[in-house]
Each structure stands twice: as C-alpha cells, then as structure tokens.
PDB file of N, CA, C and O in Angstrom, chain B, residues numbered from 101:
ATOM      1  N   UNK B 101     -17.953   9.884 -23.257  1.00  0.00           N
ATOM      2  CA  UNK B 101     -16.920   9.746 -22.292  1.00  0.00           C
ATOM      3  C   UNK B 101     -16.111  10.911 -22.277  1.00  0.00           C
ATOM      4  O   UNK B 101     -15.759  11.283 -23.397  1.00  0.00           O
ATOM      5  N   UNK B 102     -15.643  11.722 -21.128  1.00  0.00           N
ATOM      6  CA  UNK B 102     -14.996  12.955 -20.975  1.00  0.00           C
ATOM      7  C   UNK B 102     -13.423  12.557 -21.332  1.00  0.00           C
ATOM      8  O   UNK B 102     -13.005  12.002 -22.349  1.00  0.00           O
ATOM      9  N   UNK B 103     -12.714  12.999 -20.215  1.00  0.00           N
ATOM     10  CA  UNK B 103     -11.065  12.866 -19.964  1.00  0.00           C
ATOM     11  C   UNK B 103     -10.657  11.531 -19.556  1.00  0.00           C
ATOM     12  O   UNK B 103      -9.870  11.493 -18.610  1.00  0.00           O
ATOM     13  N   UNK B 104     -11.069  10.297 -20.130  1.00  0.00           N
ATOM     14  CA  UNK B 104     -10.623   9.032 -19.604  1.00  0.00           C
ATOM     15  C   UNK B 104      -9.677   8.205 -20.507  1.00  0.00           C
ATOM     16  O   UNK B 104      -9.787   6.982 -20.603  1.00  0.00           O
ATOM     17  N   UNK B 105      -8.720   8.946 -21.178  1.00  0.00           N
ATOM     18  CA  UNK B 105      -7.497   8.184 -22.068  1.00  0.00           C
ATOM     19  C   UNK B 105      -6.703   7.536 -21.216  1.00  0.00           C
ATOM     20  O   UNK B 105      -6.975   6.525 -20.569  1.00  0.00           O
ATOM     21  N   UNK B 106      -5.384   8.352 -21.243  1.00  0.00           N
ATOM     22  CA  UNK B 106      -4.622   7.985 -20.417  1.00  0.00           C
ATOM     23  C   UNK B 106      -4.050   8.855 -19.450  1.00  0.00           C
ATOM     24  O   UNK B 106      -4.792   9.820 -19.269  1.00  0.00           O
ATOM     25  N   UNK B 107      -3.004   8.891 -18.749  1.00  0.00           N
ATOM     26  CA  UNK B 107      -2.216   9.522 -17.565  1.00  0.00           C
ATOM     27  C   UNK B 107      -1.143   8.900 -17.290  1.00  0.00           C
ATOM     28  O   UNK B 107      -1.071   7.819 -16.707  1.00  0.00           O
ATOM     29  N   UNK B 108      -0.006   9.741 -17.813  1.00  0.00           N
ATOM     30  CA  UNK B 108       1.311   9.335 -17.783  1.00  0.00           C
ATOM     31  C   UNK B 108       1.451   7.541 -18.048  1.00  0.00           C
ATOM     32  O   UNK B 108       1.895   6.683 -17.285  1.00  0.00           O
ATOM     33  N   UNK B 109       0.941   7.428 -19.289  1.00  0.00           N
ATOM     34  CA  UNK B 109       1.104   5.920 -19.912  1.00  0.00           C
ATOM     35  C   UNK B 109       0.438   4.705 -19.224  1.00  0.00           C
ATOM     36  O   UNK B 109       0.758   3.521 -19.331  1.00  0.00           O
ATOM     37  N   UNK B 110      -0.668   5.314 -18.415  1.00  0.00           N
ATOM     38  CA  UNK B 110      -1.272   4.396 -17.856  1.00  0.00           C
ATOM     39  C   UNK B 110      -3.047   4.493 -18.156  1.00  0.00           C
ATOM     40  O   UNK B 110      -3.343   5.619 -18.556  1.00  0.00           O
ATOM     41  N   UNK B 111      -3.846   3.864 -18.081  1.00  0.00           N
ATOM     42  CA  UNK B 111      -5.174   3.909 -18.309  1.00  0.00           C
ATOM     43  C   UNK B 111      -5.669   4.257 -17.180  1.00  0.00           C
ATOM     44  O   UNK B 111      -5.384   3.687 -16.127  1.00  0.00           O
ATOM     45  N   UNK B 112      -6.702   5.521 -17.309  1.00  0.00           N
ATOM     46  CA  UNK B 112      -7.217   6.035 -16.010  1.00  0.00           C
ATOM     47  C   UNK B 112      -7.960   5.457 -15.393  1.00  0.00           C
ATOM     48  O   UNK B 112      -8.266   4.357 -15.853  1.00  0.00           O
ATOM     49  N   UNK B 113      -8.412   5.751 -14.484  1.00  0.00           N
ATOM     50  CA  UNK B 113      -9.106   4.962 -13.447  1.00  0.00           C
ATOM     51  C   UNK B 113     -10.685   4.512 -13.761  1.00  0.00           C
ATOM     52  O   UNK B 113     -11.275   3.433 -13.713  1.00  0.00           O
ATOM     53  N   UNK B 114     -11.008   5.649 -14.048  1.00  0.00           N
ATOM     54  CA  UNK B 114     -12.425   5.607 -14.846  1.00  0.00           C
ATOM     55  C   UNK B 114     -12.518   4.460 -16.056  1.00  0.00           C
ATOM     56  O   UNK B 114     -13.289   3.507 -16.165  1.00  0.00           O
ATOM     57  N   UNK B 115     -11.623   4.840 -16.774  1.00  0.00           N
ATOM     58  CA  UNK B 115     -11.468   3.531 -18.294  1.00  0.00           C
ATOM     59  C   UNK B 115     -11.256   2.396 -17.710  1.00  0.00           C
ATOM     60  O   UNK B 115     -11.631   1.418 -18.356  1.00  0.00           O
ATOM     61  N   UNK B 116     -10.620   2.132 -16.365  1.00  0.00           N
ATOM     62  CA  UNK B 116     -10.326   0.832 -15.903  1.00  0.00           C
ATOM     63  C   UNK B 116     -11.510  -0.280 -15.538  1.00  0.00           C
ATOM     64  O   UNK B 116     -11.779  -1.463 -15.748  1.00  0.00           O
ATOM     65  N   UNK B 117     -12.180   1.210 -14.663  1.00  0.00           N
ATOM     66  CA  UNK B 117     -13.670   0.704 -14.002  1.00  0.00           C
ATOM     67  C   UNK B 117     -14.517   0.245 -15.102  1.00  0.00           C
ATOM     68  O   UNK B 117     -14.908  -0.922 -15.117  1.00  0.00           O
ATOM     69  N   UNK B 118     -14.820   1.043 -15.990  1.00  0.00           N
ATOM     70  CA  UNK B 118     -15.569   0.900 -17.157  1.00  0.00           C
ATOM     71  C   UNK B 118     -15.409  -0.145 -18.231  1.00  0.00           C
ATOM     72  O   UNK B 118     -16.359  -0.504 -18.928  1.00  0.00           O
ATOM     73  N   UNK B 119     -13.920  -0.733 -18.379  1.00  0.00           N
ATOM     74  CA  UNK B 119     -13.470  -1.725 -19.248  1.00  0.00           C
ATOM     75  C   UNK B 119     -13.846  -3.003 -18.485  1.00  0.00           C
ATOM     76  O   UNK B 119     -14.345  -3.950 -19.093  1.00  0.00           O
ATOM     77  N   UNK B 120     -13.536  -3.065 -16.697  1.00  0.00           N
ATOM     78  CA  UNK B 120     -13.998  -4.226 -16.103  1.00  0.00           C
ATOM     79  C   UNK B 120     -15.279  -4.512 -16.554  1.00  0.00           C
ATOM     80  O   UNK B 120     -15.692  -5.433 -17.258  1.00  0.00           O
ATOM     81  N   UNK B 121     -15.948  -3.388 -15.932  1.00  0.00           N
ATOM     82  CA  UNK B 121     -17.856  -3.589 -16.202  1.00  0.00           C
ATOM     83  C   UNK B 121     -17.813  -3.983 -17.247  1.00  0.00           C
ATOM     84  O   UNK B 121     -18.136  -5.169 -17.182  1.00  0.00           O
ATOM     85  N   UNK B 122     -17.580  -3.683 -18.342  1.00  0.00           N
ATOM     86  CA  UNK B 122     -18.154  -3.934 -19.552  1.00  0.00           C
ATOM     87  C   UNK B 122     -17.619  -5.652 -19.888  1.00  0.00           C
ATOM     88  O   UNK B 122     -18.288  -6.548 -20.404  1.00  0.00           O
ATOM     89  N   UNK B 123     -16.507  -5.693 -19.500  1.00  0.00           N
ATOM     90  CA  UNK B 123     -15.994  -7.477 -19.421  1.00  0.00           C
ATOM     91  C   UNK B 123     -17.202  -8.248 -18.955  1.00  0.00           C
ATOM     92  O   UNK B 123     -17.784  -9.164 -19.538  1.00  0.00           O
ATOM     93  N   UNK B 124     -17.468  -7.685 -17.767  1.00  0.00           N
ATOM     94  CA  UNK B 124     -18.225  -8.691 -16.803  1.00  0.00           C
ATOM     95  C   UNK B 124     -19.783  -8.419 -17.458  1.00  0.00           C
ATOM     96  O   UNK B 124     -20.771  -8.914 -16.914  1.00  0.00           O
ATOM     97  N   UNK B 125     -19.883  -7.619 -18.624  1.00  0.00           N
ATOM     98  CA  UNK B 125     -21.270  -7.471 -18.864  1.00  0.00           C
ATOM     99  C   UNK B 125     -22.217  -7.190 -17.980  1.00  0.00           C
ATOM    100  O   UNK B 125     -23.201  -7.903 -17.782  1.00  0.00           O
ATOM    101  N   UNK B 126     -21.899  -5.845 -17.248  1.00  0.00           N
ATOM    102  CA  UNK B 126     -22.662  -5.042 -16.260  1.00  0.00           C
ATOM    103  C   UNK B 126     -23.183  -3.646 -16.921  1.00  0.00           C
ATOM    104  O   UNK B 126     -22.356  -2.873 -17.406  1.00  0.00           O
ATOM    105  N   UNK B 127     -24.409  -3.378 -16.928  1.00  0.00           N
ATOM    106  CA  UNK B 127     -24.400  -1.886 -16.916  1.00  0.00           C
ATOM    107  C   UNK B 127     -24.242  -1.108 -15.763  1.00  0.00           C
ATOM    108  O   UNK B 127     -23.973  -1.493 -14.625  1.00  0.00           O
ATOM    109  N   UNK B 128     -24.446   0.086 -16.196  1.00  0.00           N
ATOM    110  CA  UNK B 128     -23.995   1.084 -15.108  1.00  0.00           C
ATOM    111  C   UNK B 128     -24.917   1.315 -14.056  1.00  0.00           C
ATOM    112  O   UNK B 128     -24.744   1.786 -12.932  1.00  0.00           O
ATOM    113  N   UNK B 129     -26.338   0.726 -14.869  1.00  0.00           N
ATOM    114  CA  UNK B 129     -27.561   0.426 -13.685  1.00  0.00           C
ATOM    115  C   UNK B 129     -27.426  -0.622 -12.780  1.00  0.00           C
ATOM    116  O   UNK B 129     -27.695  -0.514 -11.584  1.00  0.00           O
ATOM    117  N   UNK B 130     -26.987  -1.707 -13.358  1.00  0.00           N
ATOM    118  CA  UNK B 130     -26.970  -3.093 -12.291  1.00  0.00           C
ATOM    119  C   UNK B 130     -25.665  -2.655 -11.382  1.00  0.00           C
ATOM    120  O   UNK B 130     -25.601  -2.823 -10.164  1.00  0.00           O
ATOM    121  N   UNK B 131     -24.667  -2.078 -12.176  1.00  0.00           N
ATOM    122  CA  UNK B 131     -23.571  -1.645 -10.591  1.00  0.00           C
ATOM    123  C   UNK B 131     -24.071  -0.549  -9.722  1.00  0.00           C
ATOM    124  O   UNK B 131     -23.723  -0.400  -8.550  1.00  0.00           O
ATOM    125  N   UNK B 132     -24.787   0.098 -10.270  1.00  0.00           N
ATOM    126  CA  UNK B 132     -25.295   1.253  -9.268  1.00  0.00           C
ATOM    127  C   UNK B 132     -26.273   0.409  -8.128  1.00  0.00           C
ATOM    128  O   UNK B 132     -26.276   0.555  -6.905  1.00  0.00           O
ATOM    129  N   UNK B 133     -27.096  -0.519  -8.962  1.00  0.00           N
ATOM    130  CA  UNK B 133     -27.877  -0.928  -7.674  1.00  0.00           C
ATOM    131  C   UNK B 133     -27.205  -1.962  -6.878  1.00  0.00           C
ATOM    132  O   UNK B 133     -27.652  -2.257  -5.769  1.00  0.00           O
ATOM    133  N   UNK B 134     -26.033  -2.605  -7.423  1.00  0.00           N
ATOM    134  CA  UNK B 134     -25.420  -3.465  -6.515  1.00  0.00           C
ATOM    135  C   UNK B 134     -24.758  -2.650  -4.997  1.00  0.00           C
ATOM    136  O   UNK B 134     -24.731  -3.045  -3.831  1.00  0.00           O
ATOM    137  N   UNK B 135     -24.306  -1.459  -5.593  1.00  0.00           N
ATOM    138  CA  UNK B 135     -23.321  -0.467  -4.676  1.00  0.00           C
ATOM    139  C   UNK B 135     -24.589   0.395  -4.183  1.00  0.00           C
ATOM    140  O   UNK B 135     -24.140   1.444  -3.721  1.00  0.00           O
ATOM    141  N   UNK B 136     -25.861   0.374  -4.103  1.00  0.00           N
ATOM    142  CA  UNK B 136     -26.999   1.166  -3.885  1.00  0.00           C
ATOM    143  C   UNK B 136     -26.407   2.772  -3.837  1.00  0.00           C
ATOM    144  O   UNK B 136     -26.376   3.583  -2.911  1.00  0.00           O
ATOM    145  N   UNK B 137     -26.005   2.847  -5.090  1.00  0.00           N
ATOM    146  CA  UNK B 137     -25.789   4.413  -5.558  1.00  0.00           C
ATOM    147  C   UNK B 137     -26.765   4.876  -6.959  1.00  0.00           C
ATOM    148  O   UNK B 137     -27.336   4.080  -7.705  1.00  0.00           O
ATOM    149  N   UNK B 138     -26.772   6.060  -7.052  1.00  0.00           N
ATOM    150  CA  UNK B 138     -27.390   6.227  -7.970  1.00  0.00           C
ATOM    151  C   UNK B 138     -26.277   5.860  -9.471  1.00  0.00           C
ATOM    152  O   UNK B 138     -25.048   5.789  -9.502  1.00  0.00           O
ATOM    153  N   UNK B 139     -27.238   5.692 -10.535  1.00  0.00           N
ATOM    154  CA  UNK B 139     -26.459   5.402 -11.943  1.00  0.00           C
ATOM    155  C   UNK B 139     -25.552   6.873 -11.967  1.00  0.00           C
ATOM    156  O   UNK B 139     -24.345   6.708 -12.144  1.00  0.00           O
ATOM    157  N   UNK B 140     -25.985   8.173 -11.820  1.00  0.00           N
ATOM    158  CA  UNK B 140     -25.052   8.971 -12.447  1.00  0.00           C
ATOM    159  C   UNK B 140     -23.740   9.005 -11.858  1.00  0.00           C
ATOM    160  O   UNK B 140     -22.726   9.256 -12.510  1.00  0.00           O
ATOM    161  N   UNK B 141     -23.760   8.665 -10.202  1.00  0.00           N
ATOM    162  CA  UNK B 141     -22.315   8.359  -9.602  1.00  0.00           C
ATOM    163  C   UNK B 141     -21.434   7.586 -10.334  1.00  0.00           C
ATOM    164  O   UNK B 141     -20.226   7.819 -10.379  1.00  0.00           O
ATOM    165  N   UNK B 142     -22.174   6.361 -11.112  1.00  0.00           N
ATOM    166  CA  UNK B 142     -21.617   5.180 -11.786  1.00  0.00           C
ATOM    167  C   UNK B 142     -21.012   5.966 -13.030  1.00  0.00           C
ATOM    168  O   UNK B 142     -19.820   5.973 -13.336  1.00  0.00           O
ATOM    169  N   UNK B 143     -21.992   6.596 -13.661  1.00  0.00           N
ATOM    170  CA  UNK B 143     -21.253   7.525 -14.709  1.00  0.00           C
ATOM    171  C   UNK B 143     -20.287   8.498 -14.668  1.00  0.00           C
ATOM    172  O   UNK B 143     -19.526   8.790 -15.590  1.00  0.00           O
ATOM    173  N   UNK B 144     -20.332   8.963 -13.647  1.00  0.00           N
ATOM    174  CA  UNK B 144     -19.131  10.096 -13.166  1.00  0.00           C
ATOM    175  C   UNK B 144     -17.520   9.326 -13.238  1.00  0.00           C
ATOM    176  O   UNK B 144     -16.528   9.548 -13.932  1.00  0.00           O
ATOM    177  N   UNK B 145     -17.783   8.477 -12.314  1.00  0.00           N
ATOM    178  CA  UNK B 145     -16.570   7.251 -12.291  1.00  0.00           C
ATOM    179  C   UNK B 145     -16.134   6.710 -13.417  1.00  0.00           C
ATOM    180  O   UNK B 145     -14.924   6.622 -13.626  1.00  0.00           O
ATOM    181  N   UNK B 146     -17.103   6.245 -14.350  1.00  0.00           N
ATOM    182  CA  UNK B 146     -16.878   5.846 -15.743  1.00  0.00           C
ATOM    183  C   UNK B 146     -15.802   6.808 -16.449  1.00  0.00           C
ATOM    184  O   UNK B 146     -14.672   6.456 -16.789  1.00  0.00           O
ATOM    185  N   UNK B 147     -16.402   8.188 -16.620  1.00  0.00           N
ATOM    186  CA  UNK B 147     -15.774   9.066 -17.021  1.00  0.00           C
ATOM    187  C   UNK B 147     -14.706   9.978 -16.603  1.00  0.00           C
ATOM    188  O   UNK B 147     -14.142  10.925 -17.152  1.00  0.00           O
ATOM    189  N   UNK B 148     -14.573   9.243 -15.142  1.00  0.00           N
ATOM    190  CA  UNK B 148     -13.321  10.058 -14.849  1.00  0.00           C
ATOM    191  C   UNK B 148     -13.704  11.593 -14.505  1.00  0.00           C
ATOM    192  O   UNK B 148     -12.925  12.516 -14.747  1.00  0.00           O
ATOM    193  N   UNK B 149     -14.946  11.773 -13.932  1.00  0.00           N
ATOM    194  CA  UNK B 149     -15.233  13.178 -13.786  1.00  0.00           C
ATOM    195  C   UNK B 149     -15.726  13.167 -12.221  1.00  0.00           C
ATOM    196  O   UNK B 149     -16.859  13.397 -11.797  1.00  0.00           O
ATOM    197  N   UNK B 150     -14.452  12.806 -11.431  1.00  0.00           N
ATOM    198  CA  UNK B 150     -14.545  13.075 -10.008  1.00  0.00           C
ATOM    199  C   UNK B 150     -14.714  13.867  -9.515  1.00  0.00           C
ATOM    200  O   UNK B 150     -14.961  13.830  -8.309  1.00  0.00           O
ATOM    201  N   UNK B 151     -14.656  15.113 -10.299  1.00  0.00           N
ATOM    202  CA  UNK B 151     -14.867  16.818  -9.750  1.00  0.00           C
ATOM    203  C   UNK B 151     -16.387  16.654  -9.895  1.00  0.00           C
ATOM    204  O   UNK B 151     -16.870  17.195  -8.900  1.00  0.00           O
ATOM    205  N   UNK B 152     -17.250  16.221 -10.577  1.00  0.00           N
ATOM    206  CA  UNK B 152     -18.630  16.063 -10.709  1.00  0.00           C
ATOM    207  C   UNK B 152     -19.235  15.294  -9.522  1.00  0.00           C
ATOM    208  O   UNK B 152     -20.455  15.393  -9.649  1.00  0.00           O
ATOM    209  N   UNK B 153     -18.929  14.549  -8.389  1.00  0.00           N
ATOM    210  CA  UNK B 153     -19.094  13.953  -7.712  1.00  0.00           C
ATOM    211  C   UNK B 153     -19.647  14.686  -6.469  1.00  0.00           C
ATOM    212  O   UNK B 153     -18.801  15.466  -6.035  1.00  0.00           O
ATOM    213  N   UNK B 154     -21.006  14.687  -5.625  1.00  0.00           N
ATOM    214  CA  UNK B 154     -20.858  15.945  -4.833  1.00  0.00           C
ATOM    215  C   UNK B 154     -20.687  15.768  -3.609  1.00  0.00           C
ATOM    216  O   UNK B 154     -20.921  16.670  -2.804  1.00  0.00           O
ATOM    217  N   UNK B 155     -20.104  14.182  -3.130  1.00  0.00           N
ATOM    218  CA  UNK B 155     -19.493  14.283  -1.831  1.00  0.00           C
ATOM    219  C   UNK B 155     -18.164  13.536  -1.985  1.00  0.00           C
ATOM    220  O   UNK B 155     -17.965  12.322  -2.018  1.00  0.00           O
ATOM    221  N   UNK B 156     -17.350  14.502  -2.067  1.00  0.00           N
ATOM    222  CA  UNK B 156     -15.439  14.180  -2.579  1.00  0.00           C
ATOM    223  C   UNK B 156     -14.823  13.382  -1.273  1.00  0.00           C
ATOM    224  O   UNK B 156     -13.649  13.018  -1.339  1.00  0.00           O
ATOM    225  N   UNK B 157     -15.634  13.089  -0.028  1.00  0.00           N
ATOM    226  CA  UNK B 157     -15.466  12.642   1.008  1.00  0.00           C
ATOM    227  C   UNK B 157     -15.255  10.975   0.699  1.00  0.00           C
ATOM    228  O   UNK B 157     -14.449  10.200   1.213  1.00  0.00           O
ATOM    229  N   UNK B 158     -16.224  10.745  -0.270  1.00  0.00           N
ATOM    230  CA  UNK B 158     -16.807   9.469  -0.526  1.00  0.00           C
ATOM    231  C   UNK B 158     -15.831   8.872  -1.884  1.00  0.00           C
ATOM    232  O   UNK B 158     -15.524   7.680  -1.881  1.00  0.00           O
ATOM    233  N   UNK B 159     -15.529   9.468  -2.638  1.00  0.00           N
ATOM    234  CA  UNK B 159     -14.657   9.098  -3.951  1.00  0.00           C
ATOM    235  C   UNK B 159     -14.141   7.807  -3.650  1.00  0.00           C
ATOM    236  O   UNK B 159     -14.681   6.747  -3.968  1.00  0.00           O
ATOM    237  N   UNK B 160     -12.900   7.959  -2.923  1.00  0.00           N
ATOM    238  CA  UNK B 160     -12.300   6.689  -2.565  1.00  0.00           C
ATOM    239  C   UNK B 160     -13.108   5.414  -2.309  1.00  0.00           C
ATOM    240  O   UNK B 160     -12.732   4.338  -2.775  1.00  0.00           O
ATOM    241  N   UNK B 161     -14.186   5.529  -1.591  1.00  0.00           N
ATOM    242  CA  UNK B 161     -15.114   4.430  -0.983  1.00  0.00           C
ATOM    243  C   UNK B 161     -15.756   4.056  -2.558  1.00  0.00           C
ATOM    244  O   UNK B 161     -15.901   2.932  -3.038  1.00  0.00           O
ATOM    245  N   UNK B 162     -15.978   4.955  -2.982  1.00  0.00           N
ATOM    246  CA  UNK B 162     -16.971   4.724  -4.223  1.00  0.00           C
ATOM    247  C   UNK B 162     -15.697   3.793  -5.259  1.00  0.00           C
ATOM    248  O   UNK B 162     -16.120   2.756  -5.770  1.00  0.00           O
ATOM    249  N   UNK B 163     -14.757   4.032  -5.436  1.00  0.00           N
ATOM    250  CA  UNK B 163     -13.879   3.809  -6.217  1.00  0.00           C
ATOM    251  C   UNK B 163     -13.352   2.093  -5.906  1.00  0.00           C
ATOM    252  O   UNK B 163     -13.010   1.328  -6.808  1.00  0.00           O
ATOM    253  N   UNK B 164     -13.387   1.728  -4.404  1.00  0.00           N
ATOM    254  CA  UNK B 164     -12.925   0.576  -3.903  1.00  0.00           C
ATOM    255  C   UNK B 164     -14.389  -0.504  -3.741  1.00  0.00           C
ATOM    256  O   UNK B 164     -14.254  -1.693  -3.452  1.00  0.00           O
ATOM    257  N   UNK B 165     -15.618   0.072  -3.956  1.00  0.00           N
ATOM    258  CA  UNK B 165     -16.492  -1.132  -4.051  1.00  0.00           C
ATOM    259  C   UNK B 165     -16.952  -0.993  -5.388  1.00  0.00           C
ATOM    260  O   UNK B 165     -17.564  -1.943  -5.876  1.00  0.00           O
ATOM    261  N   UNK B 166     -16.764   0.012  -6.046  1.00  0.00           N
ATOM    262  CA  UNK B 166     -16.988  -0.739  -7.357  1.00  0.00           C
ATOM    263  C   UNK B 166     -16.233  -1.178  -8.195  1.00  0.00           C
ATOM    264  O   UNK B 166     -16.696  -1.560  -9.270  1.00  0.00           O
ATOM    265  N   UNK B 167     -14.620  -1.253  -7.884  1.00  0.00           N
ATOM    266  CA  UNK B 167     -13.698  -2.117  -8.201  1.00  0.00           C
ATOM    267  C   UNK B 167     -13.859  -3.335  -7.563  1.00  0.00           C
ATOM    268  O   UNK B 167     -13.665  -4.259  -8.353  1.00  0.00           O
ATOM    269  N   UNK B 168     -14.141  -3.702  -6.436  1.00  0.00           N
ATOM    270  CA  UNK B 168     -15.041  -5.029  -6.182  1.00  0.00           C
ATOM    271  C   UNK B 168     -15.730  -5.682  -7.008  1.00  0.00           C
ATOM    272  O   UNK B 168     -15.468  -6.758  -7.546  1.00  0.00           O
ATOM    273  N   UNK B 169     -16.763  -4.919  -7.124  1.00  0.00           N
ATOM    274  CA  UNK B 169     -18.001  -5.521  -8.000  1.00  0.00           C
ATOM    275  C   UNK B 169     -17.567  -5.846  -9.506  1.00  0.00           C
ATOM    276  O   UNK B 169     -18.174  -6.610 -10.255  1.00  0.00           O
ATOM    277  N   UNK B 170     -16.429  -5.141  -9.807  1.00  0.00           N
ATOM    278  CA  UNK B 170     -16.084  -5.960 -11.125  1.00  0.00           C
ATOM    279  C   UNK B 170     -14.681  -6.416 -11.247  1.00  0.00           C
ATOM    280  O   UNK B 170     -13.883  -6.391 -12.184  1.00  0.00           O
ATOM    281  N   UNK B 171     -14.627  -6.762 -10.250  1.00  0.00           N
ATOM    282  CA  UNK B 171     -12.976  -7.823  -9.938  1.00  0.00           C
ATOM    283  C   UNK B 171     -11.520  -7.156 -10.084  1.00  0.00           C
ATOM    284  O   UNK B 171     -10.475  -7.736 -10.382  1.00  0.00           O
ATOM    285  N   UNK B 172     -11.734  -5.629  -9.764  1.00  0.00           N
ATOM    286  CA  UNK B 172     -10.260  -5.083  -9.776  1.00  0.00           C
ATOM    287  C   UNK B 172      -9.877  -4.818  -8.152  1.00  0.00           C
ATOM    288  O   UNK B 172     -10.607  -4.747  -7.163  1.00  0.00           O
ATOM    289  N   UNK B 173      -8.740  -4.727  -8.274  1.00  0.00           N
ATOM    290  CA  UNK B 173      -7.916  -4.509  -7.151  1.00  0.00           C
ATOM    291  C   UNK B 173      -8.342  -2.789  -6.606  1.00  0.00           C
ATOM    292  O   UNK B 173      -7.915  -1.764  -7.137  1.00  0.00           O
ATOM    293  N   UNK B 174      -9.067  -2.849  -5.696  1.00  0.00           N
ATOM    294  CA  UNK B 174      -9.782  -1.347  -4.980  1.00  0.00           C
ATOM    295  C   UNK B 174      -8.567  -0.626  -4.662  1.00  0.00           C
ATOM    296  O   UNK B 174      -8.427   0.493  -5.155  1.00  0.00           O
ATOM    297  N   UNK B 175      -7.681  -1.098  -3.920  1.00  0.00           N
ATOM    298  CA  UNK B 175      -6.432  -0.174  -3.376  1.00  0.00           C
ATOM    299  C   UNK B 175      -5.576   0.626  -4.134  1.00  0.00           C
ATOM    300  O   UNK B 175      -5.185   1.783  -3.984  1.00  0.00           O
ATOM    301  N   UNK B 176      -5.302  -0.487  -5.235  1.00  0.00           N
ATOM    302  CA  UNK B 176      -4.492  -0.128  -6.559  1.00  0.00           C
ATOM    303  C   UNK B 176      -5.347   0.930  -7.229  1.00  0.00           C
ATOM    304  O   UNK B 176      -4.598   1.820  -7.630  1.00  0.00           O
ATOM    305  N   UNK B 177      -6.277   1.120  -7.436  1.00  0.00           N
ATOM    306  CA  UNK B 177      -7.231   2.001  -7.946  1.00  0.00           C
ATOM    307  C   UNK B 177      -7.194   3.615  -7.266  1.00  0.00           C
ATOM    308  O   UNK B 177      -7.084   4.700  -7.838  1.00  0.00           O
ATOM    309  N   UNK B 178      -7.324   3.299  -5.888  1.00  0.00           N
ATOM    310  CA  UNK B 178      -7.508   4.409  -5.337  1.00  0.00           C
ATOM    311  C   UNK B 178      -5.951   5.184  -5.362  1.00  0.00           C
ATOM    312  O   UNK B 178      -5.773   6.321  -5.798  1.00  0.00           O
ATOM    313  N   UNK B 179      -5.165   4.532  -4.945  1.00  0.00           N
ATOM    314  CA  UNK B 179      -3.557   4.761  -5.227  1.00  0.00           C
ATOM    315  C   UNK B 179      -3.420   5.413  -6.737  1.00  0.00           C
ATOM    316  O   UNK B 179      -2.810   6.472  -6.886  1.00  0.00           O
ATOM    317  N   UNK B 180      -3.837   4.933  -7.505  1.00  0.00           N
ATOM    318  CA  UNK B 180      -3.622   5.746  -8.741  1.00  0.00           C
ATOM    319  C   UNK B 180      -4.623   6.861  -8.734  1.00  0.00           C
ATOM    320  O   UNK B 180      -4.167   7.824  -9.350  1.00  0.00           O
ATOM    321  N   UNK B 181      -5.696   7.053  -8.309  1.00  0.00           N
ATOM    322  CA  UNK B 181      -6.636   8.154  -8.150  1.00  0.00           C
ATOM    323  C   UNK B 181      -5.594   9.247  -7.335  1.00  0.00           C
ATOM    324  O   UNK B 181      -5.481  10.360  -7.849  1.00  0.00           O
ATOM    325  N   UNK B 182      -5.036   9.037  -6.415  1.00  0.00           N
ATOM    326  CA  UNK B 182      -4.781   9.898  -5.610  1.00  0.00           C
ATOM    327  C   UNK B 182      -3.219  10.631  -6.088  1.00  0.00           C
ATOM    328  O   UNK B 182      -2.716  11.656  -5.628  1.00  0.00           O
ATOM    329  N   UNK B 183      -2.661   9.687  -7.196  1.00  0.00           N
ATOM    330  CA  UNK B 183      -1.455   9.985  -7.914  1.00  0.00           C
ATOM    331  C   UNK B 183      -1.829  11.401  -8.401  1.00  0.00           C
ATOM    332  O   UNK B 183      -1.036  12.048  -9.086  1.00  0.00           O
TER     333      UNK B 183
END
C-alpha cells in the first residue's frame, strides 16, 4: 500500500474502503467482479492512488459503488475524497 495512512486526523478514503472490504471478507477480485471493473481499479482505490486511475471523471462513481458493496456511506467518502 502506498499513501493510505491518515489525512487531517481521519483515515483516508482508500484505507476505509479496504478495511470495510476486509471486514466483509471480500477480495479485491470479488469487489471488481461485483462492480464490473478491472481488479487494478480496486487496487488503486484501496491504495488511495486515485491519480493512477485512467478515467478521472469516474473516480467519484467508483468510490460510491465500492462503498455500497462494502456497506459504507458513499457520499461521505466522496466528500472526504473531494476535501
């Protein structure tokens, strides 16, 4: 994992997604299959490596969809991403 420790006292978006995924005992491959995405996109989201995602316009949607799969509030995570 690269830069997914803390941002302004809060756990980063990527780390929150990753932790929720692991609590649900889902692999990156399983999440990718549920969202019809490449596993590499899930890896980038987990790592907080949003700059490596090729289609910047889709990042917020990816975060919302991933959050839904792992039981998190998507709009809250998107707001954290935007901050």
